[in-house]
KOLZATI-180320 format. One record per atom (N, C-alpha, C, CB): residue in one letter; x, y, z. Coordinates in steps of 0.05 Angstrom, whole numbers, plus 5000, padded with zeros to 4 digits. Glycine has a CB too. Layout:
<sites>
AXYZ/...
</sites>
This chain:
<sites>
M536825567762/M535425367764/M537925237736/M531625427760/A537924957743/A539324957713/A536124687692/A544124737719/D537824807666/D535224757649/D531624767662/D535824447640/P531324957657/P528725057669/P526824897647/P528325447671/R524624707655/R522124637642/R520524917629/R520124467666/I520124957604/I518325177591/I516225057579/I519725337570/L514125177583/L511325107565/L510725337557/L508624977579/I509525307531/I510425557511/I506825427513/I513525567476/V504725717526/V501625737503/V500725807487/V499925807504/T500025757464/T499325887449/T497525687418/T502026037446/P495925837418/P493425807395/P494025717365/P492026107391/E496025777357/E497025797329/E499425687329/E497126077318/I500625527311/I503625317306/I503125387281/I503924947314/S505725407266/S506225307237/S507525047222/S507425477229/Y509625077250/Y509724797250/Y511924697267/Y510024697222/L512424437268/L514324347303/L516524217289/L512624067331/P517624237306/P520824007299/P519623697298/P523924017331/G521223547279/G520423387271/G521323127295/G521223417243/E523823277309/E524123137332/E522623067357/E525623207337/L519923337365/L517623267374/L516523007379/L516323347362/G515922827359/G514222647344/G513722577325/G512822657346/N512922317317/N512522227293/N509722467281/N511921857296/L508322657295/L505922787279/L506423047282/L503022727289/A508623067293/A510223357287/A509923557262/A513123287284/D510223317245/D509923517212/D506623517209/D511723317176/H505623507219/H501823497206/H500823757229/H499323057215/M502423787257/M501024047262/M501324317249/M501324107286/R499724427230/R500724657235/R497224837235/R503524737209/A497125017247/A494625157249/A495925427247/A492725097276/K495125647227/K496625937219/K493726107215/K498925927184/A493926377235/A492326537222/A493726767233/A489226507226/G495626797235/G498427027228/G501427037238/G497727307237/G502327187251/G504427267260/G505527007275/G504027517276/L503226997301/L504226857320/L504526577315/L502826907341/A503226467302/A504226217284/A506826137283/A503626257257/D507626417269/D510426367247/D512626477280/D510726687203/V511926597294/V513826647327/V513726367335/V512126877356/S511326327354/S511126177360/S513025867358/S509426227354/S513025837325/S515025577309/S517425487316/S515925627284/S517825747307/S521025857301/S521625867331/S521526197284/L521126007356/L521126037382/L521925697389/L518126167394/V519425587382/V519825287398/V522325127390/V517325077391/K522225167356/K525425017348/K527325077354/K526424997327/S527625317357/S530025437363/S530825437398/S529825747350/L528325397413/L529725287442/L530425067435/L528025257468/Y529424857424/Y529924537422/Y532324527415/Y528324357403/E533524637393/E536324587386/E538124747401/E536824617359/A536924957427/A538824977445/A538924887463/A539325147451/G538324617462/G537924477490/G535124487507/G539924597509/A534324757510/A533224807527/A529324567528/A533425157522/D528024567554/D527224407553/D524124497560/D528824247566/V524324467531/V522024657530/V519224397510/V523525027506/H517024597522/H514724457521/H511724547500/H514224447550/V510324507494/V508124637479/V504524547479/V509224597451/A503724647488/A501324707497/A500024797469/A501324917522/L498024817455/L496424787432/L492624697440/L498324537414/P491524827423/P490024567415/P488424367396/P489024587422/N488924137400/N487723967378/N485623987357/N486923807388/Y486624167341/Y486124287310/Y485924037285/Y488924517302/R484223737302/R484023527280/R484323577258/R482023427278/R482923757249/R481323777215/R484623887202/R477524117210/L484924097225/L487024347214/L489624167216/L487124667237/F489224047230/F492423827226/F492423597200/F492623587260/D489923527199/D488823277179/D491723057191/D488723377134/I490722957209/I491222717216/I489122557215/I492222717238/D489122347205/D486822107198/D488621957213/D485921997164/P487821717228/P487121467240/P488921327217/P483621387244/C486521207204/C487621087171/C489721047164/C487221227149/K491321257168/K493321227152/K495821307163/K492921347130/L495721237193/L497621257209/L499721067216/L496621297227/Q501320977216/Q503520767216/Q502820747245/Q506820857208/D503420537257/D502920377288/D503520477314/D504520147290/Q505620567308/Q507420777328/Q506321107332/Q510820817315/E505921187302/E503021417310/E501621307315/E501621587294/L499721177309/L496721107319/L497021047354/L495220787300/R498820957373/R499120917384/R499621217407/R500220727375/H500821407386/H501221707393/H496921797393/H504121917359/Y497621767367/Y495221997366/Y492821847386/Y493822067327/H491721547397/H490621467412/H490821597443/H491221237407/S493421567446/S494121757475/S493822007479/S496521767483/K493022197453/K492722437451/K496222547461/K490022537470/L496722467456/L499622677462/L501422607434/L501822577497/P502322717415/P503622577401/P506622467418/P503922757375/S507822647432/S510522607447/S510422737473/S513022727431/D512622747483/D512322757514/D512523077508/D514722577538/R513223167498/R513123637502/R511923677472/R517823887502/V509223557467/V508223727455/V505023607449/V510123807432/H503023827480/H501223777500/H498623897487/H502223907529/L496923667477/L494423837465/L491723807481/L493823727434/A490224017475/A488024007493/A485623967474/A487824277511/E484423757485/E483023597477/E479723637492/E484523347482/D478523727461/D475223867461/D472923857434/D475724227466/R471223787436/R470723757414/R469824137402/R468323487415/V470424287414/V470424467398/V472924567378/V469624637413/F474924407386/F477324467360/F476724267340/F480924417370/Y475424087347/Y476423857322/Y476023857297/Y475523627324/F473724077291/F472524057259/F472924227254/F470024017249/R473424517261/R474724807260/R477324767229/R476824897300/D475824937213/D477124947183/D479925157188/D474525097155/H478625467219/H479825647205/H481125697250/H477225937177/V483525777254/V483925827283/V481926027291/V486925947289/Y481426187280/Y479526377292/Y476926347265/Y481326727297/S474426527276/S471926537265/S471926817259/S469726427283/A470326877254/A468327127249/A467027247270/A466227057232/C466526957278/C465627157297/C465727117333/C462827177288/T466027307344/T467727377358/T467027267393/T468027687350/D464327157394/D462827027418/D465126747416/D458826947412/D464726637394/D466826267382/D467626387399/D468926127351/N470626617382/N473226627391/N472926647421/N474926857379/V471426667436/V472126767454/V472126507471/V470727007460/H469226337464/H469426027478/H471225937465/H467025817476/C472725937449/C475125687443/C476825807461/C476525627409/S477626047465/S479426067486/S479925947501/S479226207496/L476625977520/L476325937554/L476925687561/L473325977566/V476225467528/V476325187523/V479425097535/V475925117488/F480325187513/F483725197502/F485525217540/F484425637474/Q484425517551/Q484825637584/Q484625347597/Q481925887598/R482025357600/R481625057613/R482624727620/R480025027605/E482524677586/E485524577595/E487124527600/E486424547598/V489324757593/V491424847594/V491824817633/V491325147575/I490224957645/I490225107678/I489224837687/I487625437687/N487124637680/N486424517689/N488424187689/N484224587681/N489324157669/N490623927660/N493423887646/N489023847645/I494824047623/I496824057624/I498824167637/I496924067613/I497924447654/I500724497670/I500824337695/I501024817678/P498824217707/P499723977723/P500323727710/P497823907743/H500023657694/H501623497668/H505323547666/H499923657634/V505023727659/V508323817647/V508523927680/V508924147612/R508424067694/R509324237715/R511724407713/R509624087735/P511924517701/P513624687684/P513824927707/P512024777651/D517225037698/D518825207724/D517725427702/D523025157735/I516225567685/I515625827673/I514025677654/I518126037661/V510725887648/V509325907631/V509326117618/V507525857636/H509626147583/H509726247574/H507326327556/H511526197572/C505526547558/C503226517549/C503426757532/C501126497570/N501526747509/N501526937481/N499227097479/N501526767454/D498727407471/D496027467474/D494727397491/D494827397459/W491627647492/W489027467494/W487027337501/W488727407491/M488027107477/M488226797482/M488626667498/M489326707472/T490626747516/T491826587535/T492126817569/T495126477518/G490826957575/G490327177589/G489327067618/G488227377574/L488726877622/L488126807639/L488626647661/L487126777633/I490926497650/I492726287651/I495426427673/I493726197616/P496526727668/P497226717691/P496826817716/P498726737689/A493726817717/A492726877749/A492726667758/A490126997758/M493426507750/M492926127765/M494926117763/M491125827753/A496926107749/A500426067755/A500926197771/A502426137736/R500526477790/R502526637798/R499726537827/R503527007780/R498426397828/R496826357852/R498226067856/R493126387849/I498625967841/I501425617849/I503725687849/I502025327824/G504725927854/G507725967849/G509725877813/G508925757876/I508225867800/I509125847779/I510426177759/I506925677770/P512726247758/P512626507746/P512926487709/P515226687762/S511026757698/S510026667676/S510826807668/S507826617670/L511326887634/L512027047616/L509427107601/L514126937600/F507627347596/F506527337585/F507427637559/F504427277602/T506927507525/T508227617506/T504327757499/T510527347480/L506728027495/L504428167476/L505028187443/L504028497488/H503328067429/H503428177391/H502528267384/H503128097369/N499928347399/N498628517388/N497928687415/N496328387369/I495028877399/I493128977438/I490928897428/I492729377455/H489828717411/H487028697417/H484928497448/H486428587388/S484028537452/S482328447483/S480028327479/S481528677502/V478828297495/V476128247498/V475628177527/V475328027480/K473528217540/K471728187567/K470128117564/K471028337581/I469727967591/I468727647599/I468027727628/I471427357596/L465427627643/L464027577665/L465427207675/L460127627654/L466827337700/L467427087722/L464826877720/L467627217758/E463126887714/E461826697712/E460426487685/E460426807726/H461826737666/H462326567640/H464926377631/H462126767619/I466526517650/I469426327651/I469526147663/I471526407660/E467226067680/E466925997695/E464925777691/E466726167708/E463725807673/E461625507657/E462025397633/E458625557651/T465725487636/T467225267615/T468525067639/T470125437589/G468225157652/G469824877684/G471825007695/G471724527675/I472525317692/I475225447698/I474925507728/I476025727679/D476225407753/D474225497776/D475925617791/D472525287792/T475425947779/T477226177788/T476326357816/T477226387763/S476326117837/S475226217867/S476926257878/S473726067884/E480126087872/E481926117886/E483426377874/E483325857887/F483426467849/F485026627836/F484626877820/F485926487823/W481826857829/W480027207816/W481327417815/W477627347831/Q482227427845/Q483527747851/Q485627807832/Q484927777883/N487127617819/N489827567804/N488827667774/N490927227805/F485827777771/F484627857740/F484928107753/F481127737725/Y484028217723/Y484628477712/Y481528667715/Y485828417677/Y480128747726/Y476328747723/Y476729097703/Y473728777770/Q473529137693/Q472929417676/Q473329487704/Q469829517655/S471929457724/S472329687752/S473529487773/S468929867766/P474929677798/P475929557829/P474729307837/P475229757853/P474029097835/P472928907842/P472928997871/P474128677833/S470228857887/S469828837914/S469528557917/S467628997924/S467828447932/S467828057946/S467127947914/S464127927978/Y467927737915/Y467327557890/Y465427457881/Y468227397889/E463627457905/E460527407903/E459227747881/E458927387947/Q459927957885/Q458928107870/Q460728207852/Q457828267882/T463128117847/T464128147824/T463127897796/T467228147832/R462727687809/R462827497793/R461027477765/R462427297810/S458127637771/S456527687749/S456227937733/S454427637757/S457628177749/S457728467745/S460028527735/S457328617767/N461928457734/N463928587735/N466528547715/N464328557759/P465928487693/P467228377664/P471028397663/P465628627636/V471928167669/V474928077670/V476928227635/V474627637673/D478028277636/D480028437613/D481328237606/D482128667622/M481728107589/M483427867586/M485827957576/M482427657569/L486828087568/L488528227564/L490928377581/L487228327554/T488828437596/T490428627619/T490828447635/T489128887635/S488528267646/S489728057672/S491827947658/S487727797685/G492327867633/G495327727632/G497327847631/G495727577614/I498228127630/I500228487638/I499328297659/I499128927633/F497128397677/F496328437707/F497728207720/F492928447712/A497927947722/A498127757735/A500827687727/A496027577731/S501927667699/S504027607700/S506227597712/S504327637691/H508227427720/H511327487734/H512327637713/H513527197740/W512427667679/W514427837664/W512927947644/W516927697653/V512328117637/V512028217608/V513728357587/V510328347609/N512228167564/N515328257547/N512728387518/N518527847535/T514328607505/T512928647476/T514228447447/T513629007468/V514528507431/V514928407401/V517328547395/V512328477379/S518628767404/S520029017400/S520329187414/S519529127384/P522829257430/P523029447452/P522529777450/P525729407461/S521629817427/S520430147422/S517930157422/S521030287395/F516629937420/F513429817422/F512429887449/F513229467418/L515229807468/L514129727501/L514030017504/L516429517527/E517130217504/E515930497500/E514730637485/E516930617500/E513730527473/E510830687459/E509330747471/E509230587444/I508430467497/I506230377496/I506030577526/I505830017493/T508430497545/T507830707569/T507730947568/T509330707588/Q509331047549/Q510031317540/Q506631467532/Q512531287509/R503931247530/R502431337514/R502031507485/R501731397528/Q503231377467/Q504331477446/Q501531447427/Q507131317437/H499831287431/H498331117415/H495831227425/H498830807419/A494031307413/A490731287425/A488431017419/A489231547410/A489930877397/A488230597395/A489530437422/A488730407361/I491130367433/I491230287459/I491730437485/I492830137458/P488730247491/P486730207521/P489830377548/P485529657531/D487530517559/D488830577580/D490630377610/D486930727587/Q489330187603/Q489130057617/Q491729967626/Q487429927610/V492529797589/V494429617579/V496729847582/V493729477548/C497330137579/C498830237591/C498730297608/C499430347585/D497930307632/D498430257651/D499730067673/D497130287652/E497629787656/E499429527672/E502229567662/E498429187662/L502829657644/L505029547625/L507529717644/L504429647585/L507230047637/L508030137665/L507830077688/L507530317669/N506629997708/N506929827725/N508929647727/N505129727726/K509429517708/K511629207703/K514429357695/K510628937670/Q514029587675/Q516329747673/Q517729787694/Q516029957665/A516329937710/A517430167732/A518429967761/A514230427742/A517029667761/A517929547783/A520629277769/A514829417801/G521329417741/G523829157732/G522928917718/G525229007758/F519828917710/F518328567698/F517528737675/F514928347720/A518728887659/A518028907624/A520028897615/A516529147611/S520028727581/S522228937563/S521228777532/S526828877574/G522228877515/G521928767491/G524028687478/G520728907477/I522728367464/I525228227445/I523128377418/I525827747447/T525328347389/T525128247370/T525328047357/T525628307365/N522228047346/N521427807335/N522627707307/N518627827334/A523227507290/A525427487270/A522227367257/A529027287276/P522027407219/P521627147196/P522026997200/P522427107175/D520626727194/D521126527194/D523526507175/D519026397190/P525426287181/P526726157160/P526026007126/P527425997175/S523326007128/S522625977089/S523026167082/S519825917074/Y523826367098/Y523026677077/Y525926697069/Y521727047096/D527326567043/D529526557040/D530626567013/D529926367052/P531326766994/P529926746963/P532526446954/P530427176937/S534426496972/S535726166954/S534126006954/S538225966965/S533225956960/S531525636985/S528025636970/S530925777039/D527125966958/D524025906971/D523225886942/D522026186993/D521025606937/D519525366920/D518825606910/D517225106932/A517325876921/A515026036913/A516826246880/A513926286949/L519726336883/L520126416865/L519826196840/L522326536870/T520226486816/T520926366792/T523026346790/T520426446774/C524926566799/C528126466809/C529026546828/C530226516795/R531126276840/R531926306858/R534426436857/R531626106867/F535626556885/F537926836889/F538326996910/F537527036873/T540126916913/T542927036937/T544127376935/T546326826927/A544927506952/A545827786943/A548227766924/A546527976967/Q549327536916/Q550627586904/Q550427466871/Q552427546919/N547327446855/N546327456834/N543727576840/N546427206822/Y543627736857/Y540127866854/Y539227956829/Y539528136873/V541328116824/V539228276791/V538428166793/V539428326760/E540427836771/E538127796753/E536527546758/E538927796725/G536527506786/G534527236803/G532127616796/G535927036859/K532427806812/K530027986815/K528727996783/K531028326828/L529828056763/L528428146749/L527728006724/L529428336746/K527527686736/K526227426724/K524027466744/K528027096724/N523327436769/N521527416779/N520227736787/N522127226798/K520927956777/K520028216765/K517528136749/K522328366746/R519027946723/R517028036687/R515527716701/R519628006636/S516727536722/S513427326731/S511327476747/S514027026753/F511327716769/F510927836779/F508528016769/F512827876785/Q509628126746/Q507228346739/Q505628186716/Q508528676726/E506327906704/E504827766698/E503027666709/E505627656693/H503527576733/H500827496753/H500327676762/H500727316774/M499827936768/M499328176772/M497328356762/M500928246768/G497628316725/G497228426711/G498628736703/G495128386714/L500228726719/L501428946710/L503028986686/L502829006728/L504429226676/L505729296655/L507728996645/L507529586664/P508328976619/P512728876620/P513929086618/P514628676591/D516229116646/D517829316636/D519029266662/D516729606626/D520929166650/D524029146661/D526129376682/D525629136636/D524829586680/D525529836691/D524830036701/D526229906682/A522229866703/A519929986720/A520529906760/A516529796705/P520830156772/P521130076795/P517530016809/P523030316809/I518329736821/I516429626832/I516229796869/I517229296828/L513129856876/L513829876900/L511529576908/L513230226914/F511229496928/F509829196933/F508629346958/F512128876939/W506229276969/W503829216989/W503729007013/W501729136974/P505128777022/P504428597024/P501928637051/P506828427024/S502128887064/S500928757100/S498428717089/S500829007134/R496328717111/R492528747115/R492629117104/R490828677165/L490729087088/L490429427089/L487329517103/L490529567054/D488829467127/D487729617150/D488329817151/D488029547172/P486830167159/P486930327163/P486630377185/P486130397153/V486430237208/V487330267250/V489330287243/V486930007280/Q492230067240/Q494230077229/Q495730077217/Q494530067230/K495429957194/K497229937181/K498230187161/K496629727171/G495130397161/G496330637142/G495630557108/G500230647148/P493930517105/P493230467065/P491730777069/P490030077048/E491030867085/E489431097080/E492231387067/E487531157115/L493431337074/L495831527082/L497931447044/L497831357124/L497431257032/L497631127011/L496031186982/L497230917020/S493631106997/S491231106964/S490831506979/S486130736964/D490431686996/D491931976984/D492632026965/D493832046989/I495631906954/I497631996942/I497731836931/I499632076951/L496931646914/L496231356893/L497431506867/L492031236889/A495231586859/A495131736839/A497531846827/A493731896844/K498132056852/K499832376851/K503232206844/K499732626893/L502431846862/L505631806855/L506331716827/L507031576873/V503731516812/V503631486795/V504731686771/V501731406799/S503931976779/S504232126762/S505032296753/S503632156758/T506532306775/T509932426784/T512432156780/T509932546827/Y511832016769/Y514231726769/Y513931646740/Y513231396793/C512231846723/C510831606701/C512931556689/C508331686679/Q515631746685/Q518131706672/Q519431516678/Q519531886675/L518931446700/L520431156708/L518930926705/L521331146735/G516230956698/G514430706695/G513730626726/G516130456678/M513430696747/M512530706775/M509730446783/M511431066779/Q510330366792/Q509230126780/Q507930056824/Q512629846756/I506230006829/I504729866850/I503729746854/I503929896859/A504329486874/A502329206881/A501829196903/A503128936876/F498629126900/F497929066940/F497228746933/F493929306961/V498428536950/V498628256950/V495128316977/V502928086963/A493528426981/A493228407011/A489828417015/A495128677028/D487828377030/D486228427041/D485128537057/D486028347043/G483128747061/G482228897086/G480529127080/G484629007101/S479929207098/S476929377101/S477929587073/S476229597141/H480429747063/H481329957050/H481829807022/H483830097064/S481329617017/S482529456993/S479429606975/S483129006999/H477729716969/H475329806958/H475730116952/H472829746980/Y477330186963/Y478330406960/Y480830486937/Y478830436985/I483430226954/I484530276926/I483730106894/I487430246932/K481829956893/K480129966870/K479630156856/K478129906874/Q477130276866/Q475730416858/Q478430706851/Q473030426879/I479930816863/I482130866840/I483930876827/I482530916836/I484530676818/I484030516811/I483330546782/I482730426826/S481030366779/S478330516759/S477530816755/S475630426770/M477530966775/M477431246764/M479331416750/M477131366780/E481931296765/E484831406753/E485231276732/E487331386768/N484831076719/N485030896701/N487730866707/N484330956674/L488830796730/L490530706730/L491930336724/L490630826747/S489930096710/S490129896701/S493529846683/S487529896686/G494629636695/G497129626693/G499329786699/G497429576677/L499329886712/L501330116735/L500230066769/L500530546726/V497630016782/V497829856803/V494829746795/V498429986833/S496229536818/S494029296825/S493829176848/S494329076809/I491729046847/I490728876887/I490228586871/I486329046913/K491128516887/K490328246884/K490128096925/K493428086858/S487727936925/S486427836956/S490127636968/S482227496947/F490227736986/F492827536994/F493127266987/F493127517021/D495627186970/D496026876975/D499226806967/D493826696954/E500326626989/E502926577015/E504226686980/E504126137039/N503926536966/N506526516943/N507026646923/N506726326930/L503926856916/L503927036909/L506227276920/L501727046911/S506127276953/S506427576966/S509427496966/S504727686999/R509927176964/R514127156976/R514227326945/R516826676980/L513527146927/L513927296900/L513827516893/L512727256887/G512027756912/G511728046906/G514328076918/G509028226919/Y516027976954/Y518128146958/Y521127996940/Y518528186993/A520627916914/A523027696900/A522327966874/A522127226891/A520428086878/A520928276846/A520328526857/A518728216816/S519928626885/S519928836891/S522129006885/S519528836912/D522129196877/D525329316893/D524429466922/D527429616870/F521729686910/F521129756954/F519029616958/F520130136970/M518529676992/M516029547008/M514929717028/M516729267023/L511929747019/L511729937038/L509729877062/L510930187025/M509930067080/M509429897104/M508530197123/M512729677116/P506330407125/P506730607134/P505330507161/P505830847117/S506530367169/S503430297202/S504230567219/S504229877234/K501130507228/K501130887246/K501830727274/K496731157250/F501630447270/F502930407305/F505030067295/F499030327341/E507429867301/E506929697286/E508129607319/E507929657253/P506729397330/P509429157350/P511429047345/P508828917359/C511029007316/C514028917320/C514828887279/C514128517343/G512528807268/G513128717241/G514228577231/G513728797231/L514428377217/L515828237208/L516128207172/L515128017222/T514428347154/T515028407130/T516828597125/T513128467119/Q518028757137/Q519528927130/Q522628907132/Q518729117141/M522828627155/M525028387157/M525428237128/M524028147181/I523228107120/I522327847094/I523728097076/I517727717086/A522628317077/A523828447052/A525528487043/A523528577047/L527428567064/L530228627061/L532828367060/L530728827084/K531528187061/K532027837065/K532227727029/K528327647085/Y530327997015/Y529927906975/Y529928126972/Y527127746958/G531428396979/G533328526975/G530928756966/G535728386956/S528128726976/S526328966965/S527329227002/S521428816961/L528829426996/L528629567011/L524929777020/L531129697002/P524829657050/P521729857065/P524130067061/P519829787108/I519930287061/I519530517062/I516830487087/I519230637031/V517730647103/V515930527139/V516130927148/V519230167175/H513930767169/H513831037188/H515130977207/H511131157198/R515831227219/R518931097244/R516530967275/R522331547262/T515930817273/T514330727297/T514130417305/T511830817293/G514830317334/G515130087340/G518029817330/G512630047332/G517229637315/G518829507310/G519929597291/G518229307309/L517829737260/L519529857252/L521830167260/L518229837236/K521830197278/K523230437282/K525330227295/K521830727301/D526430027307/D527329837317/D529929727292/D524729657323/T528329667269/T529429487249/T530729547223/T527729347243/I529229807223/I529729947192/I531130317199/I525729967170/K532930347182/K535030667191/K534930727159/K539430617209/Q534331007154/Q534431157134/Q536831057129/Q534031437137/L537631047099/L539830947083/L541331207076/L538730787056/N543031027067/N544931357066/N549431227048/N545331517125/T548031277020/T550131117011/T552131167021/T550531116987/V552531417021/V555431547025/V557731507040/V555231747030/N556231317068/N557331137092/N556530937083/N556331177120/S554930867072/S554230597068/S553130487101/S557130407054/Q550530637107/Q548930567133/Q546330497124/Q548730797156/G544430377142/G541930417144/G541530217122/G540930707141/N538530147120/N536829907102/N534730027085/N535329677122/G534330257082/G530230307075/G529630607091/G527329967098/F528430697078/F526631027072/F524931077106/F523130977035/V525331227119/V524731327146/V522231607145/V528031427159/F520631567150/F519231807159/F518031807191/F516831837139/D518232067190/D516232047226/D514432147227/D517232157252/D512532377208/D510232387219/D506832277194/D510432727231/Y506732257217/Y504732067204/Y503032217187/Y503031917223/V502932247169/V501732467145/V502632347114/V503532817150/S500332397099/S501632247062/S504232467056/S498232307026/D504032757053/D506032837057/D508732737059/D505632927071/A509032577092/A512432497095/A512732267077/A513732387127/L510132087077/L510431867058/L512031877031/L507931807051/E509932167016/E510732126994/E514232266997/E508332266972/W515932447010/W517332467015/W518832267011/W516932557028/A519532087042/A520231717033/A520431657000/A517031487044/V516831656998/V517831446972/V520331646949/V514231346949/Q519631956945/Q522032086939/Q524931986943/Q521832286953/C525531926955/C527631886977/C528131576966/C526531927015/A526731406961/A527231196951/A527731236926/A525631036956/M526131386903/M526331396878/M528931436865/M524831536871/D530131666885/D532331796870/D535431546885/D532332226881/F534531406899/F536031196903/F536230956882/F535131116926/Y534130976869/Y532530726852/Y534830886825/Y527630736849/Q535831216822/Q536331416801/Q539631276806/Q535331816808/L540431196822/L543231216827/L544331026820/L543931266850/P547131026805/P548130846781/P548830576802/P551331006760/P548130356774/P547630146782/P550130006794/P546330016762/A552230006798/A554329916815/A553830036841/A556929976805/V552630286846/V552130336871/V549630236886/V552230596872/K547830226869/K545229966886/K546429786888/K542229836873/Q547229736878/Q548929356876/Q549729356911/Q553229326848/R551029506907/R553629536925/R552029506955/R555529886919/E549229686956/E548929796985/E546329536989/E547830236988/I544429406961/I543029136969/I545028936972/I540929026948/E547028846965/E547328586970/E549128666998/E548728396944/R549328936999/R550428957039/R548129017053/R552929237052/V545529007046/V542529007066/V542128777062/V539729197059/M543028557040/M541428347050/M542628237057/M539928217039/Q545528267059/Q546828077078/Q546928097106/Q549128057071/Q546228317112/Q545728357138/Q543428297149/Q546028567142/A541428307136/A538228217145/A538627857153/A535328267112/H539927787130/H540627437141/H541827337163/H542227287125/S543127537168/S544927497198/S544127697214/S548327517197/Q542027807222/Q541228007241/Q538127797249/Q540728387223/F536327847228/F534727817248/F534627417238/F531528077245/T535227277262/T533726957263/T533826987291/T535426637249/H531526677282/H531826537307/H531726527332/H532926487307/Q534926457321/Q536926327347/Q537826597362/Q540126127335/K538326827346/K538427017361/K536127097382/K538927197346/T534027117368/T531627207384/T531626917413/T528127227357/A530726747407/A531526567423/A533626607438/A531726377412/S535126737433/S537926717464/S536426897483/S542026897458/H535527097465/H533727357488/H531927177509/H530827607468/Y531027047496/Y527826927507/Y528926717532/Y525526707477/I531426527527/I533426477546/I533326587575/I535626577536/N535526857560/N536426957579/N534727097596/N538227077573/L530827097578/L530627237593/L529527067623/L529227437578/Y528726867607/Y527126547624/Y529426647653/Y528226057602/E531726617641/E534226577674/E533326887684/E539226547666/E533127037682/E533427267692/E530027237704/E534627537669/M528327187702/M524927157708/M526626987737/M522126937677/L527826737733/L527826527758/L529226567775/L528426287755/G531226767762/G532826927794/G531127147813/G536027137784/K528527177805/K527827437808/K524727297819/K528127667776/P524627467855/P522627287866/P519627287858/P522727317893/L518327187857/L514927187851/L513227167876/L514126907833/H512127417877/H509227427896/H507727287888/H507727677900/V507427007906/V504826897911/V502126997922/V505326717924/D500727077906/D498527227938/D496126857934/D495327767924/E495426977957/E493226727975/E490926847971/E493726658012/P489626567964/P486726647971/P485726817991/P485426467976/S482526877984/S480727077999/S479126908025/S478327207975/
</sites>
């Protein structure tokens, strides 16, 4: 099919290309990496000439659209509810006054996701009439069931493994008529009749998206293999089963994400001193001094800084591996003046603070709540980036770190396995330090490798860091990611879609 119409359905967005309408620049609603990935994919697809459309909630407060300040043309767009013919806003009061994309209340998030999907199913898809619907995570997990019923191929992308379960009767209370496609959902137990299922057998939203979609992709090839091989106990069996079924049928793949183009040390306004691969030594030194001051670390030009930018979540991110050896690392490498900086929030943060206090590590170890600008400065200032994740669907921070000349120390899993290879200065290969076993001793070994590298002659270090920075800038781009998605869309349209008839 020439120039297929693609509808990307996402609850988050960081930005939209200005070509998509006068209000596009106002539309920012970000909670995590999904927003960046969605934005960059839309931009890259649009620049590649694809007929790309976007469906997202109309977060009026988050979008900061004040009718009193709009020009006549913008005002007409605003009152018509569509900022352009490619951006389609789900309208409901539940979105209008939200301060955040998600709340701390699960029920509220579930309700918002249902209202969003209602508008996509009832209004946006009939209006756009797409050739492919591209859905993202559990918040859009019901849409593939409806799309399959009416014969529209859907791609379902897993950015994470979180899901919720909800009864059909509660889904229908929001205005989604499931009677003709209820059998395309995945239930807690095998369904019988519609009447018996409706009020007693919950729908699994994430697994439904996998089950009903035409094609499924994860955000790295290795994460798909790990799920289907049941390597992670945290991933529910039903997700593994349905992904394995899709993979066996030839309808599953992995496409690695890329960081937002704004992560570029040559143009990043958050930095004290911008730099490139050619002048990174002077640039990183100036940023190191500024970062040390902001973090309350001792001023020391020669101290290796290890930076933790990810949330402190022991379920996935592995902060317990680091906290187990935190004091030991500082002691072992005291002659180098090792410093460790956390710009992150999460349930494990209080343990880090306790260790700093109990072990008297102030000035050498510091933790601050996440702040976008401070985190960007941390990439630019640090020598190494820590990411010992237990599992990682893709990860963006390791790719960002490489662009800023901070070498990642990672566990070999998921997207980390696909993007980081052990550094070999003899052959000038690799870009970081990778450990296999998910234990603190293995992380300690990887840190030792990093410290060995740090003590090499400056000319060797400079050669390798220049190389990895240049390779990261050319390798991790949304243009490449978008080209993979375009190829996948074409492959999807070349494979028949089985359409289920209603019972």
